[in-house]
One Martini backbone bead per residue (centre of mass of N, CA, C, O) as a GRO file, in nm:
protein
  339
    1MET     BB    1   0.096   0.036   0.022
    2PRO     BB    2   0.064   0.354   0.004
    3PRO     BB    3   0.122   0.638   0.137
    4LEU     BB    4  -0.067   0.841   0.378
    5ALA     BB    5  -0.234   1.109   0.459
    6ILE     BB    6  -0.323   1.222   0.793
    7ARG     BB    7  -0.579   1.353   0.944
    8VAL     BB    8  -0.603   1.565   1.217
    9GLU     BB    9  -0.776   1.533   1.520
   10PRO     BB   10  -0.872   1.637   1.836
   11SER     BB   11  -0.926   1.318   1.923
   12ASP     BB   12  -0.645   1.240   1.890
   13GLN     BB   13  -0.366   1.054   1.962
   14LEU     BB   14  -0.037   1.236   2.060
   15ASP     BB   15   0.181   1.133   2.281
   16ASP     BB   16   0.418   1.036   2.074
   17LEU     BB   17   0.478   1.315   2.032
   18GLU     BB   18   0.640   1.582   2.042
   19LEU     BB   19   0.567   1.866   2.216
   20SER     BB   20   0.590   2.092   2.003
   21THR     BB   21   0.402   1.952   1.801
   22ARG     BB   22   0.151   1.947   1.982
   23ILE     BB   23   0.127   2.251   2.021
   24LEU     BB   24   0.095   2.319   1.724
   25ILE     BB   25  -0.162   2.156   1.670
   26GLU     BB   26  -0.346   2.294   1.878
   27ARG     BB   27  -0.323   2.576   1.745
   28CYS     BB   28  -0.443   2.493   1.475
   29PHE     BB   29  -0.721   2.418   1.569
   30ALA     BB   30  -0.792   2.709   1.679
   31ALA     BB   31  -0.727   2.841   1.371
   32GLY     BB   32  -0.816   2.645   1.128
   33ILE     BB   33  -0.582   2.440   1.072
   34THR     BB   34  -0.475   2.199   0.875
   35VAL     BB   35  -0.375   1.860   0.972
   36GLU     BB   36  -0.107   1.650   0.855
   37LEU     BB   37   0.024   1.322   0.876
   38LEU     BB   38   0.322   1.189   0.726
   39ASP     BB   39   0.534   1.132   0.985
   40ARG     BB   40   0.526   1.023   1.295
   41THR     BB   41   0.820   0.958   1.386
   42ASN     BB   42   0.916   1.263   1.255
   43ASN     BB   43   0.712   1.494   1.290
   44PHE     BB   44   0.543   1.519   1.005
   45LEU     BB   45   0.387   1.799   0.843
   46ARG     BB   46   0.076   1.943   0.710
   47LEU     BB   47  -0.023   2.278   0.646
   48SER     BB   48  -0.361   2.430   0.610
   49GLN     BB   49  -0.490   2.757   0.463
   50GLY     BB   50  -0.624   2.772   0.201
   51ASP     BB   51  -0.343   2.877   0.005
   52VAL     BB   52  -0.182   2.772   0.255
   53THR     BB   53   0.127   2.573   0.253
   54HIS     BB   54   0.309   2.357   0.491
   55TYR     BB   55   0.607   2.210   0.586
   56VAL     BB   56   0.661   2.031   0.905
   57ARG     BB   57   0.928   1.972   1.142
   58GLN     BB   58   0.935   1.981   1.469
   59ALA     BB   59   0.782   2.284   1.440
   60THR     BB   60   1.078   2.443   1.310
   61LYS     BB   61   1.094   2.292   1.041
   62THR     BB   62   1.116   2.487   0.747
   63GLY     BB   63   1.091   2.687   0.443
   64LEU     BB   64   1.220   2.961   0.553
   65ASP     BB   65   1.484   2.801   0.551
   66SER     BB   66   1.771   2.717   0.432
   67TYR     BB   67   2.004   2.477   0.396
   68MET     BB   68   2.246   2.665   0.450
   69THR     BB   69   2.151   2.771   0.720
   70PHE     BB   70   2.158   2.499   0.856
   71LEU     BB   71   2.465   2.446   0.811
   72VAL     BB   72   2.572   2.689   0.966
   73MET     BB   73   2.442   2.612   1.247
   74GLU     BB   74   2.556   2.321   1.273
   75ASN     BB   75   2.832   2.464   1.238
   76LYS     BB   76   3.010   2.608   1.484
   77GLN     BB   77   3.247   2.732   1.328
   78VAL     BB   78   3.093   2.884   1.107
   79CYS     BB   79   2.906   3.042   1.291
   80LYS     BB   80   3.125   3.200   1.438
   81LEU     BB   81   3.233   3.345   1.189
   82VAL     BB   82   2.975   3.490   1.103
   83LEU     BB   83   2.936   3.645   1.370
   84HIS     BB   84   3.209   3.786   1.388
   85GLU     BB   85   3.174   3.945   1.113
   86ALA     BB   86   2.904   4.088   1.253
   87GLY     BB   87   2.997   4.166   1.566
   88VAL     BB   88   2.972   3.910   1.737
   89ARG     BB   89   3.019   3.772   2.036
   90VAL     BB   90   3.266   3.516   2.073
   91PRO     BB   91   3.446   3.262   2.147
   92THR     BB   92   3.749   3.166   2.190
   93GLY     BB   93   3.942   2.941   1.964
   94VAL     BB   94   3.962   2.595   1.843
   95GLN     BB   95   4.009   2.364   1.574
   96VAL     BB   96   4.023   2.001   1.586
   97ALA     BB   97   4.137   1.651   1.475
   98SER     BB   98   4.338   1.618   1.729
   99ALA     BB   99   4.536   1.586   2.001
  100GLY     BB  100   4.796   1.690   1.872
  101GLU     BB  101   4.677   1.959   1.779
  102ALA     BB  102   4.593   2.061   2.060
  103MET     BB  103   4.889   2.079   2.178
  104GLN     BB  104   4.971   2.335   2.008
  105TYR     BB  105   4.753   2.511   2.210
  106TYR     BB  106   4.801   2.479   2.516
  107HIS     BB  107   4.949   2.750   2.599
  108LEU     BB  108   4.678   2.910   2.540
  109LEU     BB  109   4.438   2.742   2.675
  110SER     BB  110   4.565   2.724   2.982
  111ALA     BB  111   4.466   3.028   3.075
  112TYR     BB  112   4.176   2.884   3.081
  113SER     BB  113   3.875   2.790   3.077
  114VAL     BB  114   3.713   2.508   2.907
  115VAL     BB  115   3.543   2.388   2.612
  116VAL     BB  116   3.453   2.065   2.478
  117LYS     BB  117   3.328   2.022   2.133
  118PRO     BB  118   3.157   1.924   1.892
  119THR     BB  119   3.080   2.072   1.589
  120THR     BB  120   2.763   1.911   1.530
  121THR     BB  121   2.618   1.879   1.789
  122ASN     BB  122   2.347   1.808   2.017
  123PHE     BB  123   2.214   1.814   2.343
  124GLY     BB  124   2.513   1.800   2.480
  125ILE     BB  125   2.684   1.621   2.308
  126GLY     BB  126   3.021   1.588   2.404
  127ILE     BB  127   3.034   1.786   2.644
  128HIS     BB  128   3.318   1.953   2.803
  129PHE     BB  129   3.493   2.052   3.108
  130LEU     BB  130   3.778   2.280   3.196
  131PRO     BB  131   3.925   2.384   3.463
  132TYR     BB  132   4.119   2.608   3.602
  133PRO     BB  133   4.365   2.417   3.597
  134PHE     BB  134   4.513   2.211   3.329
  135SER     BB  135   4.615   1.933   3.171
  136GLU     BB  136   4.718   1.768   2.901
  137GLY     BB  137   4.573   1.500   2.965
  138ALA     BB  138   4.287   1.619   3.000
  139LEU     BB  139   4.261   1.729   2.711
  140VAL     BB  140   4.307   1.469   2.555
  141GLU     BB  141   4.067   1.312   2.668
  142LEU     BB  142   3.841   1.512   2.561
  143VAL     BB  143   3.911   1.501   2.264
  144HIS     BB  144   3.856   1.200   2.229
  145LYS     BB  145   3.557   1.217   2.312
  146GLY     BB  146   3.468   1.417   2.089
  147LEU     BB  147   3.569   1.226   1.842
  148GLN     BB  148   3.328   1.018   1.881
  149HIS     BB  149   3.111   1.244   1.737
  150ASP     BB  150   3.348   1.368   1.554
  151SER     BB  151   3.605   1.496   1.342
  152THR     BB  152   3.568   1.755   1.524
  153VAL     BB  153   3.679   2.009   1.761
  154LEU     BB  154   3.610   2.244   2.015
  155ILE     BB  155   3.816   2.495   2.183
  156GLU     BB  156   3.694   2.700   2.446
  157GLU     BB  157   3.614   2.948   2.617
  158LEU     BB  158   3.476   2.987   2.938
  159LEU     BB  159   3.208   3.158   3.001
  160PRO     BB  160   3.089   3.361   3.232
  161GLY     BB  161   2.768   3.262   3.353
  162ASP     BB  162   2.455   3.268   3.215
  163GLU     BB  163   2.206   3.093   3.032
  164TYR     BB  164   2.047   3.206   2.725
  165ARG     BB  165   1.742   3.179   2.537
  166PHE     BB  166   1.669   3.303   2.209
  167LEU     BB  167   1.376   3.348   2.041
  168VAL     BB  168   1.378   3.381   1.680
  169VAL     BB  169   1.135   3.555   1.470
  170ASP     BB  170   1.184   3.741   1.216
  171TYR     BB  171   1.412   3.904   1.384
  172ARG     BB  172   1.249   3.846   1.663
  173VAL     BB  173   1.210   3.846   1.992
  174GLU     BB  174   0.983   3.627   2.178
  175ALA     BB  175   1.191   3.480   2.385
  176VAL     BB  176   1.332   3.413   2.723
  177CYS     BB  177   1.556   3.157   2.852
  178GLN     BB  178   1.671   3.015   3.137
  179ARG     BB  179   1.936   2.778   3.170
  180ILE     BB  180   1.955   2.514   3.409
  181PRO     BB  181   2.121   2.289   3.538
  182ALA     BB  182   2.110   2.008   3.673
  183ASN     BB  183   1.925   1.995   3.991
  184VAL     BB  184   1.932   2.033   4.352
  185VAL     BB  185   1.765   2.098   4.671
  186GLY     BB  186   1.816   2.108   4.988
  187ASP     BB  187   1.655   1.985   5.319
  188GLY     BB  188   1.853   1.832   5.542
  189GLU     BB  189   1.755   1.503   5.483
  190SER     BB  190   1.813   1.438   5.193
  191SER     BB  191   1.943   1.285   4.949
  192ILE     BB  192   2.038   1.313   4.632
  193ALA     BB  193   1.880   1.070   4.529
  194GLU     BB  194   1.609   1.162   4.659
  195LEU     BB  195   1.590   1.441   4.521
  196VAL     BB  196   1.578   1.334   4.234
  197ALA     BB  197   1.323   1.162   4.267
  198LYS     BB  198   1.137   1.397   4.343
  199LYS     BB  199   1.182   1.570   4.087
  200ASN     BB  200   1.091   1.332   3.886
  201ASP     BB  201   0.782   1.333   3.986
  202ASP     BB  202   0.726   1.539   3.800
  203ARG     BB  203   0.491   1.543   3.546
  204ARG     BB  204   0.685   1.721   3.348
  205ARG     BB  205   0.866   1.469   3.353
  206GLY     BB  206   1.062   1.296   3.103
  207VAL     BB  207   1.114   1.140   2.779
  208GLY     BB  208   1.192   1.242   2.453
  209HIS     BB  209   1.038   1.528   2.425
  210LYS     BB  210   0.727   1.479   2.567
  211SER     BB  211   0.813   1.698   2.773
  212ALA     BB  212   0.893   1.992   2.934
  213LEU     BB  213   1.078   1.786   3.091
  214GLU     BB  214   1.361   1.617   3.203
  215LYS     BB  215   1.497   1.370   3.344
  216ILE     BB  216   1.718   1.295   3.583
  217GLN     BB  217   2.023   1.158   3.566
  218LEU     BB  218   2.251   0.873   3.694
  219GLY     BB  219   2.530   0.882   3.550
  220GLU     BB  220   2.851   0.925   3.474
  221VAL     BB  221   2.844   1.234   3.467
  222GLU     BB  222   2.702   1.291   3.739
  223LEU     BB  223   2.898   1.131   3.922
  224LYS     BB  224   3.154   1.293   3.849
  225ILE     BB  225   3.059   1.569   3.950
  226LEU     BB  226   3.020   1.489   4.240
  227GLN     BB  227   3.312   1.400   4.287
  228GLU     BB  228   3.443   1.679   4.222
  229ASP     BB  229   3.257   1.798   4.478
  230GLY     BB  230   3.263   1.577   4.715
  231LEU     BB  231   3.027   1.372   4.630
  232ARG     BB  232   2.728   1.177   4.683
  233LEU     BB  233   2.429   1.020   4.671
  234SER     BB  234   2.432   1.010   5.002
  235SER     BB  235   2.435   1.293   5.030
  236VAL     BB  236   2.341   1.573   5.257
  237PRO     BB  237   2.214   1.859   5.198
  238ALA     BB  238   2.160   2.155   5.283
  239GLU     BB  239   1.941   2.381   5.332
  240GLY     BB  240   1.935   2.541   5.010
  241LYS     BB  241   2.137   2.365   4.864
  242GLN     BB  242   2.287   2.366   4.551
  243ILE     BB  243   2.302   2.085   4.322
  244PHE     BB  244   2.504   1.986   4.062
  245LEU     BB  245   2.488   1.738   3.771
  246ARG     BB  246   2.569   1.965   3.563
  247ARG     BB  247   2.721   2.190   3.331
  248ASN     BB  248   2.517   2.175   3.134
  249SER     BB  249   2.188   2.339   3.031
  250ASN     BB  250   2.023   2.126   2.912
  251ILE     BB  251   1.704   2.007   2.906
  252SER     BB  252   1.782   1.712   2.795
  253THR     BB  253   1.964   1.685   3.091
  254GLY     BB  254   1.760   1.818   3.329
  255GLY     BB  255   1.697   2.099   3.305
  256ASP     BB  256   1.592   2.434   3.366
  257SER     BB  257   1.317   2.654   3.293
  258VAL     BB  258   1.331   3.024   3.276
  259ASP     BB  259   1.156   3.298   3.247
  260ARG     BB  260   1.315   3.625   3.094
  261THR     BB  261   1.181   3.829   2.897
  262ASP     BB  262   1.142   4.088   3.100
  263ASP     BB  263   1.460   4.102   3.207
  264VAL     BB  264   1.594   4.142   2.941
  265PRO     BB  265   1.762   4.353   2.779
  266THR     BB  266   1.753   4.496   2.470
  267ALA     BB  267   2.054   4.469   2.390
  268TYR     BB  268   2.050   4.152   2.388
  269LYS     BB  269   1.825   4.115   2.181
  270GLU     BB  270   1.976   4.256   1.948
  271ILE     BB  271   2.197   4.045   1.926
  272ALA     BB  272   2.017   3.806   1.849
  273GLU     BB  273   1.906   3.943   1.592
  274SER     BB  274   2.183   3.974   1.454
  275ALA     BB  275   2.244   3.673   1.437
  276ALA     BB  276   2.005   3.595   1.257
  277ARG     BB  277   2.087   3.778   1.020
  278ALA     BB  278   2.367   3.657   0.968
  279ALA     BB  279   2.231   3.357   0.916
  280LYS     BB  280   1.951   3.382   0.777
  281SER     BB  281   1.728   3.337   1.016
  282ARG     BB  282   1.378   3.299   1.095
  283ILE     BB  283   1.441   3.032   1.277
  284THR     BB  284   1.576   3.064   1.611
  285ALA     BB  285   1.833   2.995   1.856
  286VAL     BB  286   2.007   3.195   2.100
  287ASP     BB  287   2.301   3.133   2.276
  288MET     BB  288   2.374   3.307   2.589
  289ILE     BB  289   2.620   3.457   2.780
  290ILE     BB  290   2.562   3.613   3.107
  291ARG     BB  291   2.691   3.766   3.381
  292ASP     BB  292   2.525   4.063   3.380
  293LEU     BB  293   2.220   4.213   3.330
  294ASN     BB  294   2.306   4.509   3.454
  295GLU     BB  295   2.502   4.501   3.223
  296PRO     BB  296   2.646   4.574   2.954
  297PRO     BB  297   2.751   4.437   2.631
  298ARG     BB  298   3.037   4.346   2.685
  299ALA     BB  299   3.296   4.133   2.626
  300ASN     BB  300   3.305   4.052   2.954
  301ASN     BB  301   2.960   3.986   2.962
  302HIS     BB  302   2.948   3.820   2.680
  303GLY     BB  303   2.819   3.544   2.458
  304VAL     BB  304   2.788   3.354   2.172
  305ILE     BB  305   2.769   2.987   2.158
  306GLU     BB  306   2.491   2.944   1.985
  307MET     BB  307   2.291   2.793   1.723
  308ASN     BB  308   1.944   2.699   1.630
  309PHE     BB  309   1.746   2.518   1.381
  310ASN     BB  310   1.557   2.341   1.619
  311PRO     BB  311   1.369   2.481   1.825
  312VAL     BB  312   1.209   2.458   2.103
  313LEU     BB  313   0.888   2.557   2.251
  314TYR     BB  314   0.827   2.447   2.548
  315ILE     BB  315   1.023   2.628   2.722
  316HIS     BB  316   0.820   2.876   2.671
  317GLU     BB  317   0.528   2.765   2.710
  318GLN     BB  318   0.652   2.547   2.957
  319PRO     BB  319   0.794   2.642   3.213
  320PHE     BB  320   0.921   2.581   3.518
  321LEU     BB  321   0.948   2.900   3.537
  322GLY     BB  322   0.705   3.119   3.477
  323LYS     BB  323   0.597   3.258   3.187
  324GLY     BB  324   0.415   3.178   2.928
  325ARG     BB  325   0.478   3.170   2.572
  326PRO     BB  326   0.323   3.231   2.243
  327VAL     BB  327   0.536   3.120   2.006
  328THR     BB  328   0.363   2.964   1.800
  329ASP     BB  329   0.232   3.209   1.669
  330ALA     BB  330   0.489   3.316   1.530
  331ILE     BB  331   0.529   3.078   1.342
  332LEU     BB  332   0.254   3.090   1.192
  333ARG     BB  333   0.284   3.381   1.090
  334ALA     BB  334   0.546   3.335   0.927
  335LEU     BB  335   0.383   3.122   0.738
  336GLY     BB  336   0.088   3.283   0.680
  337PHE     BB  337  -0.113   3.253   0.905
  338GLU     BB  338  -0.428   3.284   1.047
  339LEU     BB  339  -0.543   3.379   1.399
   0.00000   0.00000   0.00000
């Protein structure tokens, strides 16, 4: 039998789809936009309203951006170059294809804390941090780990500050979310393992991007970070003490999303919009480190660390803390649909 497009109805069961796609479908129902499911496994849709038709995958992969725009944002090295040439502050660093090549830059890199990451991966895969000071052996080890995921890795200065994600649609910031690494807060009685279990009981936490938040894992990475901080799963943190189980702030690795749209100054939003224009991307998320929101965006206070060609919507629509933002409306309007 040939494949058939399946029209989606409000009564259909959609729990197997990723959350951003479900949010998009629900908004389409409310706006009278016809939704057809073309490939359920890949969250591939066709949306129609009058003479307007668009193919959409995973809620934000659309025909608005070119394939070359996707390639620029996928390649972190190329993206950094494009942003730097546009006057956007990005971390200094090098791209290497081997541990031996990395050693040629050790005398320069060892002057500050660094992050080692594959050139083209997403969701925090293969990202590792080295606090200053670090040895040649430690750098070699992390370069080898990064090369397990890609043919090249980036070694960059680790910018101090908090990470903010700016969702930019048609070169306008629609929402800003602070992403906080996977963590628990002590109550003075429970162990770290018990605190993780309690936090994972939140019905908003699940696995596979089907929930607003991901469950915190207790794997090799988390256990190593605890060990580095002199802690064990059996340790009992003091009341109010925040314990981090990850260095990277990805929501996909158990991080928390906090809406900061109204708190971030306009100057930083303009930087995110400039980044989107530089990459020629109509739908993107700009990840920026900001040391102090109350300070202007000088070189020592911020930097764009990444751009994303397929940003999730749910961290803005359904944040862990703060006001939900109707960013799906901006996507549909950019596609030419009437709401």
